[in-house]
Phi, psi and omega in degrees: 000138182288142178285352179273004179301136182307323180294320179295316180297322180295317179296318180297317179296317179299315180297319180296313180297318179297318179297317179297315181296318179296319179296316179298319180295318179295320177301314181297315181296315180294321179297315179296320180297313180295320180297318178294326180294318187255351176054038182248099180297323186290346183262015183303312182293317179298318179292322178297317178298315179301313181295317181296318179294318183292324183284356179289341182222158177298315177299326179296319178297316180297317180298318181293321177295319177296319178299316180295322179295318179295319180296320178296320179296317178298317180297320179294318178295322179295318178297320178295318180297319179296318180297316180294321178300320179295319178296320179293322178299319178297319180292326179294329183270346185223110180303327179295320178287328178301320180295338180293339179280350182135172182302135176273122181305135183297332184283347184269127172277171186298320181297313180298318181299314180295320179297316181294321178294321180293316179297324178300321177293322178298311182296322178296322177293318176301317182297315179299317180293322179293317183291334178264009177067019175276341181241107180293156181300320181298320180289320178300317180297319182294314184285328178288325176298319179296318180295319183285353176279351178253157183295316180301318180296319179292319178298318179301311185293325176300320182279322190261345188310303188295320180295315182294319180293316182293335183259011177289117186261343184237165178298319180295320180295318178297319178295319179303310182289331175296317179298314179299318181295320178298316181291325176299314183289335182267348183271134180288132180291146178292155178295153179295151178298144176250098184305328183290343182273352181278148178250000000 
């Protein structure tokens, strides 16, 4: 049978139009999804281009889906980090709530306890930024070196080091803690307090 048969041509045209419409719909859906993830109005054209290019091939679709999954995971982790930070802030302001996290070591005064909780939030923020490539390794080394040059930062790492290293679940997390540990070991400890110099 000839492929020029009117019925064949009609079916081919229908399939072509349907494919175009489906592709356009997928581009729109992916663009909206990416836009909602990053909340960037100014990147609308760029996201549309990315989605359109990716949807041109099967590997492109898979790559875009993987990208969206990673972005969703990052967004979920960020929401979790914010929630924990809020709970820690409440505990820092209220000794009764602080005890809800577990026994407060008798040797810690209130100031030290608040400092350690605050530093934990700082380090958690650094880790999230490092794992999402928002914080370069060179910058991480510089700011951790600065923190470890002070007594609160060194005290925090002495207490938290092993737990954080042991609970690192990803390659990026292990690398993050390795960097902190290296900078801690290379940073000179501050001199001991001299009680006689205080007024």
